[in-house]
LUMDO-334082 format. One record per residue: residue number from 0; x, y, z of N, C-alpha, C in turn. Coordinates in pm, 1 decimal. Layout:
BEGIN
+------+----------+----------+----------+----------+----------+----------+----------+----------+----------+
! resi !     n.c1 !     n.c2 !     n.c3 !    ca.c1 !    ca.c2 !    ca.c3 !     c.c1 !     c.c2 !     c.c3 !
+------+----------+----------+----------+----------+----------+----------+----------+----------+----------+
!  NUM !        X !        Y !        Z !        X !        Y !        Z !        X !        Y !        Z !
...
+------+----------+----------+----------+----------+----------+----------+----------+----------+----------+
end
This chain:
BEGIN
+------+----------+----------+----------+----------+----------+----------+----------+----------+----------+
! resi !     n.c1 !     n.c2 !     n.c3 !    ca.c1 !    ca.c2 !    ca.c3 !     c.c1 !     c.c2 !     c.c3 !
+------+----------+----------+----------+----------+----------+----------+----------+----------+----------+
!    0 !  -6068.2 !   3968.6 !  -2410.8 !  -6137.1 !   4029.0 !  -2519.2 !  -6218.5 !   3928.2 !  -2587.8 !
!    1 !  -6327.6 !   3968.8 !  -2642.0 !  -6420.4 !   3900.2 !  -2720.0 !  -6415.7 !   3929.9 !  -2878.3 !
!    2 !  -6472.2 !   3854.2 !  -2953.4 !  -6460.4 !   3890.0 !  -3090.8 !  -6549.8 !   4008.1 !  -3111.7 !
!    3 !  -6661.3 !   4041.5 !  -3040.3 !  -6741.7 !   4156.7 !  -3039.9 !  -6660.0 !   4285.6 !  -3007.6 !
!    4 !  -6581.5 !   4262.6 !  -2907.2 !  -6499.7 !   4376.3 !  -2850.9 !  -6380.7 !   4418.0 !  -2960.3 !
!    5 !  -6325.6 !   4314.9 !  -3008.9 !  -6231.0 !   4326.6 !  -3125.6 !  -6294.5 !   4410.4 !  -3242.5 !
!    6 !  -6403.5 !   4354.6 !  -3283.6 !  -6473.2 !   4423.2 !  -3393.2 !  -6498.5 !   4557.7 !  -3376.5 !
!    7 !  -6562.4 !   4599.5 !  -3253.6 !  -6604.3 !   4727.0 !  -3225.2 !  -6474.3 !   4827.4 !  -3214.1 !
!    8 !  -6354.9 !   4756.9 !  -3154.5 !  -6238.6 !   4847.5 !  -3151.9 !  -6181.5 !   4875.5 !  -3281.8 !
!    9 !  -6181.2 !   4771.3 !  -3368.4 !  -6125.7 !   4798.3 !  -3517.0 !  -6207.0 !   4885.9 !  -3593.5 !
!   10 !  -6344.6 !   4883.2 !  -3565.4 !  -6441.9 !   4968.3 !  -3638.4 !  -6425.3 !   5112.5 !  -3613.1 !
!   11 !  -6368.8 !   5141.4 !  -3494.2 !  -6346.4 !   5269.9 !  -3445.9 !  -6225.3 !   5336.9 !  -3501.9 !
!   12 !  -6135.2 !   5256.9 !  -3550.1 !  -6007.8 !   5318.7 !  -3608.4 !  -6043.8 !   5389.1 !  -3741.4 !
!   13 !  -5960.1 !   5486.3 !  -3773.4 !  -5991.8 !   5579.3 !  -3899.3 !  -5999.1 !   5483.4 !  -4033.0 !
!   14 !  -6089.6 !   5504.0 !  -4114.2 !  -6090.7 !   5438.5 !  -4251.5 !  -6085.3 !   5289.5 !  -4264.3 !
!   15 !  -6147.4 !   5220.0 !  -4176.3 !  -6144.5 !   5080.4 !  -4173.2 !  -6257.3 !   5023.1 !  -4244.5 !
!   16 !  -6244.3 !   4893.2 !  -4300.5 !  -6335.9 !   4813.8 !  -4357.2 !  -6332.0 !   4665.8 !  -4294.4 !
!   17 !  -6449.5 !   4609.3 !  -4300.5 !  -6452.7 !   4476.7 !  -4228.6 !  -6496.0 !   4366.3 !  -4335.9 !
!   18 !  -6462.5 !   4246.4 !  -4337.2 !  -6494.5 !   4149.3 !  -4424.8 !  -6477.2 !   4015.0 !  -4341.6 !
!   19 !  -6564.4 !   3919.4 !  -4351.7 !  -6542.4 !   3790.5 !  -4303.2 !  -6507.2 !   3697.2 !  -4418.5 !
!   20 !  -6384.0 !   3644.9 !  -4416.6 !  -6328.0 !   3575.8 !  -4535.6 !  -6229.2 !   3459.8 !  -4468.6 !
!   21 !  -6186.3 !   3380.3 !  -4568.8 !  -6094.7 !   3279.7 !  -4532.6 !  -6170.1 !   3185.5 !  -4421.6 !
!   22 !  -6290.1 !   3145.8 !  -4447.0 !  -6376.7 !   3063.1 !  -4362.6 !  -6454.5 !   3171.3 !  -4270.9 !
!   23 !  -6402.0 !   3181.0 !  -4146.7 !  -6482.5 !   3265.8 !  -4054.6 !  -6383.7 !   3359.7 !  -3992.2 !
!   24 !  -6275.5 !   3409.5 !  -4062.0 !  -6187.9 !   3512.6 !  -4001.1 !  -6254.4 !   3643.9 !  -4009.4 !
!   25 !  -6250.1 !   3713.4 !  -3908.4 !  -6284.1 !   3857.4 !  -3900.2 !  -6169.6 !   3949.4 !  -3953.5 !
!   26 !  -6172.5 !   3996.9 !  -4077.1 !  -6051.9 !   4057.3 !  -4115.0 !  -6074.3 !   4212.7 !  -4139.0 !
!   27 !  -5999.0 !   4293.3 !  -4073.6 !  -5989.7 !   4437.5 !  -4073.6 !  -5900.2 !   4494.4 !  -4168.1 !
!   28 !  -5940.2 !   4590.6 !  -4242.9 !  -5846.7 !   4650.7 !  -4350.6 !  -5853.5 !   4796.9 !  -4347.4 !
!   29 !  -5745.0 !   4855.6 !  -4386.6 !  -5734.2 !   5007.6 !  -4404.9 !  -5688.5 !   5028.7 !  -4555.4 !
!   30 !  -5753.6 !   5094.2 !  -4625.9 !  -5718.8 !   5124.8 !  -4766.5 !  -5712.4 !   4986.1 !  -4848.6 !
!   31 !  -5787.0 !   4880.9 !  -4795.7 !  -5800.9 !   4757.4 !  -4868.3 !  -5682.2 !   4670.0 !  -4832.9 !
!   32 !  -5598.2 !   4706.2 !  -4736.2 !  -5491.5 !   4628.6 !  -4700.0 !  -5513.7 !   4577.7 !  -4545.4 !
!   33 !  -5484.1 !   4443.7 !  -4518.2 !  -5528.8 !   4383.6 !  -4402.9 !  -5428.5 !   4440.0 !  -4286.2 !
!   34 !  -5496.2 !   4472.6 !  -4166.7 !  -5408.9 !   4504.0 !  -4057.9 !  -5435.2 !   4431.3 !  -3935.1 !
!   35 !  -5552.1 !   4349.3 !  -3925.7 !  -5574.2 !   4268.0 !  -3825.7 !  -5676.4 !   4148.3 !  -3863.3 !
!   36 !  -5651.0 !   4042.0 !  -3812.7 !  -5721.3 !   3911.8 !  -3838.6 !  -5766.5 !   3846.8 !  -3699.6 !
!   37 !  -5895.5 !   3820.1 !  -3683.3 !  -5927.8 !   3735.0 !  -3560.0 !  -6028.7 !   3626.2 !  -3597.6 !
!   38 !  -6017.7 !   3522.9 !  -3528.3 !  -6093.9 !   3399.7 !  -3547.4 !  -6132.1 !   3333.7 !  -3414.1 !
!   39 !  -6254.9 !   3282.3 !  -3417.0 !  -6285.6 !   3213.6 !  -3298.2 !  -6381.0 !   3105.0 !  -3333.6 !
!   40 !  -6354.2 !   2973.9 !  -3274.1 !  -6427.4 !   2860.5 !  -3315.6 !  -6437.6 !   2777.3 !  -3201.1 !
!   41 !  -6514.9 !   2678.5 !  -3206.2 !  -6530.5 !   2574.1 !  -3098.2 !  -6402.5 !   2494.9 !  -3083.3 !
!   42 !  -6328.6 !   2470.4 !  -3194.2 !  -6201.6 !   2403.4 !  -3190.2 !  -6072.2 !   2481.2 !  -3148.2 !
!   43 !  -6084.8 !   2611.0 !  -3168.6 !  -5971.9 !   2694.9 !  -3153.6 !  -6011.6 !   2808.8 !  -3045.1 !
!   44 !  -5922.4 !   2850.3 !  -2973.1 !  -5937.1 !   2968.2 !  -2884.8 !  -5947.5 !   3106.4 !  -2971.0 !
!   45 !  -6001.9 !   3195.0 !  -2910.5 !  -6001.7 !   3332.7 !  -2969.0 !  -5861.4 !   3377.1 !  -3007.6 !
!   46 !  -5832.4 !   3403.4 !  -3124.0 !  -5703.9 !   3447.9 !  -3153.8 !  -5700.4 !   3573.2 !  -3251.5 !
!   47 !  -5602.0 !   3668.2 !  -3221.2 !  -5602.3 !   3786.4 !  -3302.8 !  -5449.7 !   3806.8 !  -3370.2 !
!   48 !  -5456.2 !   3825.7 !  -3485.1 !  -5323.6 !   3828.9 !  -3562.8 !  -5303.7 !   3984.5 !  -3616.4 !
!   49 !  -5184.0 !   4035.9 !  -3605.8 !  -5163.9 !   4174.6 !  -3630.1 !  -5018.1 !   4196.4 !  -3674.3 !
!   50 !  -5002.3 !   4301.9 !  -3753.0 !  -4862.4 !   4330.0 !  -3801.2 !  -4795.7 !   4414.1 !  -3681.7 !
!   51 !  -4660.9 !   4400.1 !  -3672.9 !  -4585.4 !   4483.3 !  -3585.5 !  -4445.2 !   4512.7 !  -3644.5 !
!   52 !  -4376.9 !   4589.7 !  -3579.9 !  -4228.7 !   4618.6 !  -3619.1 !  -4136.0 !   4488.4 !  -3600.0 !
!   53 !  -4042.7 !   4487.3 !  -3671.1 !  -3947.9 !   4381.6 !  -3647.3 !  -3909.6 !   4368.1 !  -3510.9 !
!   54 !  -3865.4 !   4472.8 !  -3440.1 !  -3813.8 !   4482.6 !  -3302.6 !  -3921.6 !   4409.0 !  -3217.7 !
!   55 !  -4062.9 !   4460.1 !  -3233.8 !  -4165.5 !   4405.3 !  -3154.1 !  -4168.3 !   4252.0 !  -3184.2 !
!   56 !  -4163.4 !   4218.6 !  -3318.8 !  -4184.8 !   4083.2 !  -3351.4 !  -4078.8 !   3991.1 !  -3270.8 !
!   57 !  -3959.7 !   4029.4 !  -3271.3 !  -3852.8 !   3940.4 !  -3209.4 !  -3874.6 !   3920.1 !  -3062.1 !
!   58 !  -3936.9 !   4029.5 !  -2996.6 !  -3964.9 !   4020.0 !  -2848.4 !  -4083.9 !   3936.1 !  -2825.1 !
!   59 !  -4207.3 !   3961.8 !  -2905.8 !  -4336.7 !   3907.2 !  -2887.7 !  -4337.1 !   3759.0 !  -2927.5 !
!   60 !  -4259.5 !   3729.0 !  -3025.4 !  -4264.8 !   3583.0 !  -3064.7 !  -4211.0 !   3475.5 !  -2952.0 !
!   61 !  -4142.9 !   3532.4 !  -2848.2 !  -4089.9 !   3456.4 !  -2747.2 !  -4190.3 !   3447.3 !  -2617.8 !
!   62 !  -4287.4 !   3534.4 !  -2619.9 !  -4374.3 !   3542.9 !  -2510.2 !  -4482.3 !   3436.4 !  -2499.6 !
!   63 !  -4520.4 !   3397.6 !  -2380.7 !  -4616.8 !   3296.8 !  -2378.4 !  -4763.0 !   3339.8 !  -2422.8 !
!   64 !  -4832.0 !   3260.6 !  -2501.1 !  -4959.1 !   3296.2 !  -2555.2 !  -4949.2 !   3360.6 !  -2681.8 !
!   65 !  -4826.3 !   3398.0 !  -2730.2 !  -4802.4 !   3455.0 !  -2862.8 !  -4710.7 !   3364.3 !  -2955.8 !
!   66 !  -4733.7 !   3382.2 !  -3075.7 !  -4653.0 !   3311.0 !  -3172.5 !  -4632.8 !   3382.5 !  -3301.6 !
!   67 !  -4534.0 !   3351.5 !  -3377.4 !  -4545.6 !   3399.4 !  -3519.9 !  -4663.9 !   3361.2 !  -3593.2 !
!   68 !  -4727.6 !   3444.9 !  -3666.8 !  -4862.2 !   3431.6 !  -3731.0 !  -4837.6 !   3317.2 !  -3832.7 !
!   69 !  -4938.3 !   3202.8 !  -3823.0 !  -4923.3 !   3119.4 !  -3931.1 !  -4959.4 !   3177.5 !  -4063.1 !
!   70 !  -4885.7 !   3112.9 !  -4163.0 !  -4867.6 !   3163.5 !  -4290.2 !  -4804.8 !   3288.9 !  -4319.0 !
!   71 !  -4847.3 !   3396.6 !  -4246.7 !  -4787.3 !   3534.0 !  -4279.5 !  -4634.8 !   3538.3 !  -4230.7 !
!   72 !  -4608.3 !   3491.4 !  -4111.8 !  -4472.2 !   3492.5 !  -4055.3 !  -4377.8 !   3394.5 !  -4134.4 !
!   73 !  -4443.1 !   3293.9 !  -4183.8 !  -4358.8 !   3191.0 !  -4265.5 !  -4320.8 !   3245.7 !  -4399.0 !
!   74 !  -4385.2 !   3355.0 !  -4443.7 !  -4368.5 !   3427.8 !  -4560.6 !  -4273.7 !   3540.3 !  -4547.1 !
!   75 !  -4202.4 !   3564.5 !  -4422.3 !  -4109.1 !   3660.0 !  -4403.1 !  -4169.8 !   3790.7 !  -4349.1 !
!   76 !  -4298.0 !   3791.5 !  -4323.4 !  -4353.3 !   3913.0 !  -4256.7 !  -4366.2 !   3914.2 !  -4115.5 !
!   77 !  -4360.2 !   4036.4 !  -4055.1 !  -4359.8 !   4050.7 !  -3913.2 !  -4505.2 !   4063.2 !  -3858.7 !
!   78 !  -4564.4 !   3942.3 !  -3845.6 !  -4700.4 !   3944.9 !  -3793.6 !  -4699.7 !   3843.9 !  -3686.1 !
!   79 !  -4775.5 !   3874.9 !  -3579.0 !  -4777.9 !   3782.0 !  -3461.5 !  -4930.9 !   3752.3 !  -3433.3 !
!   80 !  -4948.9 !   3634.3 !  -3371.9 !  -5070.1 !   3604.1 !  -3336.1 !  -5081.9 !   3568.0 !  -3181.2 !
!   81 !  -5184.4 !   3637.6 !  -3130.9 !  -5208.2 !   3624.3 !  -2983.7 !  -5318.5 !   3530.5 !  -2968.3 !
!   82 !  -5283.5 !   3403.1 !  -2898.4 !  -5375.9 !   3315.0 !  -2880.1 !  -5438.5 !   3318.9 !  -2732.8 !
!   83 !  -5355.8 !   3361.7 !  -2639.9 !  -5410.4 !   3391.7 !  -2492.3 !  -5358.3 !   3516.9 !  -2452.1 !
!   84 !  -5413.5 !   3570.3 !  -2343.8 !  -5369.4 !   3692.8 !  -2287.2 !  -5255.6 !   3675.3 !  -2180.3 !
!   85 !  -5200.0 !   3551.5 !  -2173.0 !  -5097.9 !   3522.7 !  -2073.0 !  -4971.0 !   3613.8 !  -2097.5 !
!   86 !  -4936.3 !   3644.9 !  -2212.3 !  -4818.3 !   3723.1 !  -2243.6 !  -4849.0 !   3872.1 !  -2291.0 !
!   87 !  -4977.7 !   3896.0 !  -2304.8 !  -5022.4 !   4021.3 !  -2364.6 !  -5168.4 !   4046.5 !  -2309.6 !
!   88 !  -5167.8 !   4136.7 !  -2217.1 !  -5308.8 !   4176.5 !  -2168.1 !  -5384.6 !   4253.7 !  -2289.2 !
!   89 !  -5525.3 !   4245.2 !  -2263.8 !  -5601.0 !   4322.1 !  -2361.0 !  -5561.0 !   4468.0 !  -2395.9 !
!   90 !  -5526.5 !   4541.6 !  -2287.2 !  -5481.1 !   4678.6 !  -2302.8 !  -5369.6 !   4694.2 !  -2398.3 !
!   91 !  -5274.3 !   4601.8 !  -2391.7 !  -5154.2 !   4601.0 !  -2480.7 !  -5193.6 !   4557.1 !  -2620.7 !
!   92 !  -5282.4 !   4451.9 !  -2624.1 !  -5327.4 !   4406.1 !  -2760.7 !  -5389.4 !   4531.2 !  -2828.1 !
!   93 !  -5472.0 !   4615.5 !  -2769.1 !  -5532.4 !   4725.8 !  -2833.5 !  -5428.7 !   4829.3 !  -2889.7 !
!   94 !  -5314.7 !   4848.5 !  -2806.1 !  -5201.7 !   4923.1 !  -2863.0 !  -5141.9 !   4871.2 !  -2981.2 !
!   95 !  -5129.1 !   4740.4 !  -2992.8 !  -5058.4 !   4675.0 !  -3097.3 !  -5152.2 !   4680.7 !  -3222.8 !
!   96 !  -5281.9 !   4668.9 !  -3201.0 !  -5386.2 !   4684.5 !  -3315.4 !  -5377.1 !   4821.6 !  -3370.5 !
!   97 !  -5364.5 !   4928.3 !  -3278.9 !  -5346.5 !   5071.8 !  -3333.7 !  -5222.7 !   5073.2 !  -3410.0 !
!   98 !  -5116.5 !   5027.3 !  -3362.5 !  -4996.6 !   5027.7 !  -3428.7 !  -4986.6 !   4946.4 !  -3569.6 !
!   99 !  -5053.4 !   4837.1 !  -3561.9 !  -5075.9 !   4763.6 !  -3690.3 !  -5143.7 !   4851.0 !  -3801.2 !
!  100 !  -5257.1 !   4910.7 !  -3753.3 !  -5335.1 !   4989.7 !  -3833.8 !  -5249.2 !   5115.8 !  -3892.2 !
!  101 !  -5164.9 !   5172.3 !  -3810.2 !  -5069.8 !   5283.9 !  -3849.4 !  -4966.6 !   5235.1 !  -3949.5 !
!  102 !  -4908.1 !   5121.0 !  -3925.0 !  -4809.4 !   5063.9 !  -4006.1 !  -4864.7 !   5041.6 !  -4142.6 !
!  103 !  -4980.8 !   4989.0 !  -4155.4 !  -5036.2 !   4959.8 !  -4289.0 !  -5088.2 !   5083.5 !  -4355.1 !
!  104 !  -5142.5 !   5172.1 !  -4288.2 !  -5180.1 !   5297.7 !  -4343.8 !  -5067.6 !   5383.5 !  -4394.5 !
!  105 !  -4959.3 !   5366.7 !  -4326.0 !  -4854.3 !   5446.2 !  -4373.4 !  -4777.0 !   5386.0 !  -4501.6 !
!  106 !  -4800.1 !   5264.3 !  -4547.9 !  -4762.3 !   5201.6 !  -4655.7 !  -4849.8 !   5231.8 !  -4783.2 !
!  107 !  -4968.3 !   5306.0 !  -4756.6 !  -5052.1 !   5329.1 !  -4860.1 !  -4991.5 !   5443.6 !  -4956.0 !
!  108 !  -5035.2 !   5437.6 !  -5070.8 !  -4986.4 !   5555.3 !  -5162.4 !  -5042.8 !   5687.3 !  -5106.5 !
!  109 !  -4966.6 !   5797.1 !  -5134.1 !  -5019.9 !   5938.2 !  -5098.9 !  -5158.7 !   5961.6 !  -5143.4 !
!  110 !  -5191.0 !   5907.2 !  -5263.8 !  -5333.5 !   5935.0 !  -5326.2 !  -5426.4 !   5870.4 !  -5240.5 !
!  111 !  -5395.7 !   5742.4 !  -5201.2 !  -5500.3 !   5659.1 !  -5114.4 !  -5516.1 !   5725.0 !  -4986.4 !
!  112 !  -5405.2 !   5754.6 !  -4930.7 !  -5399.1 !   5812.9 !  -4787.6 !  -5476.5 !   5950.3 !  -4787.7 !
!  113 !  -5467.0 !   6027.6 !  -4895.7 !  -5549.8 !   6162.9 !  -4905.4 !  -5702.8 !   6122.5 !  -4920.4 !
!  114 !  -5730.1 !   6021.9 !  -4991.5 !  -5861.0 !   5982.2 !  -5014.2 !  -5924.9 !   5934.0 !  -4887.6 !
!  115 !  -5840.3 !   5868.8 !  -4807.8 !  -5893.2 !   5812.1 !  -4685.2 !  -5906.0 !   5929.3 !  -4564.2 !
!  116 !  -5857.7 !   6040.9 !  -4592.6 !  -5851.4 !   6146.2 !  -4481.8 !  -5725.0 !   6132.6 !  -4402.3 !
!  117 !  -5624.9 !   6074.9 !  -4441.4 !  -5498.9 !   6081.1 !  -4367.5 !  -5405.5 !   6194.2 !  -4421.8 !
!  118 !  -5309.5 !   6240.7 !  -4357.9 !  -5233.6 !   6356.3 !  -4404.2 !  -5211.5 !   6351.3 !  -4550.7 !
!  119 !  -5212.4 !   6474.7 !  -4611.1 !  -5177.2 !   6464.2 !  -4760.3 !  -5038.4 !   6465.3 !  -4787.3 !
+------+----------+----------+----------+----------+----------+----------+----------+----------+----------+
end
């Protein structure tokens, strides 16, 4: 997956917004809350960070090419960073990005969810 493919996929999810922040990180949000972060640089491989369930986190953190997300996981949050596709092919990453979007959207208030067009 490329950064452009990541951005296009996240843009197609409902009620998303995009910002480049924290240096050069491509951050995707739903209702103002982060659900995915990607970064690519000459020094680092393309990496995607996303929220997942605790059950998924426990499994994914042990897979090759995946690790607990720097900063977020150390703060007790269930976020994973995919650094290579060795332990997670692109198709699975897309499923996890969808799920991350859903998890974050479900935590929004009823008012915000209604404003964004999610179920009332």
